[in-house]
C-alpha positions as CSV (number, residue, x, y, z in Angstrom):
1,M,23.4,193.2,-38.5
2,W,23.2,193.3,-42.4
3,K,24.6,190.8,-44.9
4,Y,25.7,192.4,-48.1
5,E,25.2,190.2,-51.3
6,K,25.6,191.9,-54.6
7,K,23.2,190.0,-56.6
8,L,19.6,190.8,-58.0
9,Q,16.6,189.2,-56.3
10,F,15.3,188.2,-59.6
11,P,17.1,187.5,-63.2
12,I,16.9,190.1,-65.6
13,N,17.1,189.8,-69.3
14,I,16.8,193.1,-71.2
15,K,15.9,192.5,-74.9
16,N,14.9,196.1,-76.0
17,P,16.3,198.8,-74.0
18,N,14.0,201.8,-73.5
19,P,16.0,205.1,-72.6
20,K,12.9,207.3,-72.1
21,L,11.3,204.9,-69.6
22,A,14.8,204.6,-67.8
23,K,14.8,208.3,-67.5
24,I,11.5,208.3,-65.7
25,I,12.4,205.5,-63.3
26,I,15.8,207.0,-62.5
27,S,14.0,210.3,-61.6
28,Q,11.7,208.5,-59.2
29,Y,14.8,207.4,-57.3
30,G,17.0,210.5,-57.6
31,G,14.5,213.3,-57.6
32,A,13.3,215.4,-54.7
33,D,10.7,212.8,-53.5
34,G,12.9,209.9,-54.5
35,E,14.9,207.2,-52.4
36,L,18.0,209.2,-52.1
37,G,16.0,212.3,-50.8
38,A,14.3,210.1,-48.2
39,S,17.4,208.5,-46.9
40,L,19.2,211.9,-46.5
41,R,16.0,213.2,-44.6
42,Y,16.2,210.2,-42.4
43,L,19.9,210.3,-41.5
44,S,20.0,214.0,-40.9
45,Q,17.0,214.1,-38.4
46,R,18.5,211.5,-36.5
47,Y,20.9,214.2,-35.0
48,I,18.1,216.3,-33.4
49,M,16.4,213.3,-32.1
50,P,16.4,213.3,-28.2
51,Y,16.1,209.7,-27.5
52,P,18.7,207.2,-28.4
53,E,16.2,204.6,-29.2
54,L,14.5,206.8,-31.8
55,K,18.0,207.7,-33.2
56,A,18.7,204.1,-34.0
57,V,15.4,203.5,-35.7
58,L,16.0,206.7,-38.0
59,T,19.5,205.3,-38.6
60,D,18.3,201.9,-39.6
61,I,15.4,203.4,-41.8
62,G,17.8,205.8,-43.5
63,T,20.4,203.1,-44.2
64,E,17.8,200.7,-45.7
65,E,16.5,203.4,-48.0
66,Y,19.9,204.1,-49.0
67,D,20.8,200.3,-49.5
68,F,17.8,200.3,-51.9
69,I,19.6,202.8,-54.2
70,S,22.8,200.7,-54.3
71,Y,20.8,198.2,-56.2
72,L,20.4,200.5,-59.3
């Protein structure tokens, strides 16, 4: 179903690290409205879904949101 390749989509060259900007970016992924929060909401909502087809959709969306986090 999914093909896992641990490589970046585009090559990255960091010449001047910026810790302040990194902190802001990480907060967008891990904050209350970040990717991890969204992923956990989708995955927890699937347990009360009455239709199996919709359960599968929530599982797919939740795992894709979580997969996006693993690239960090």
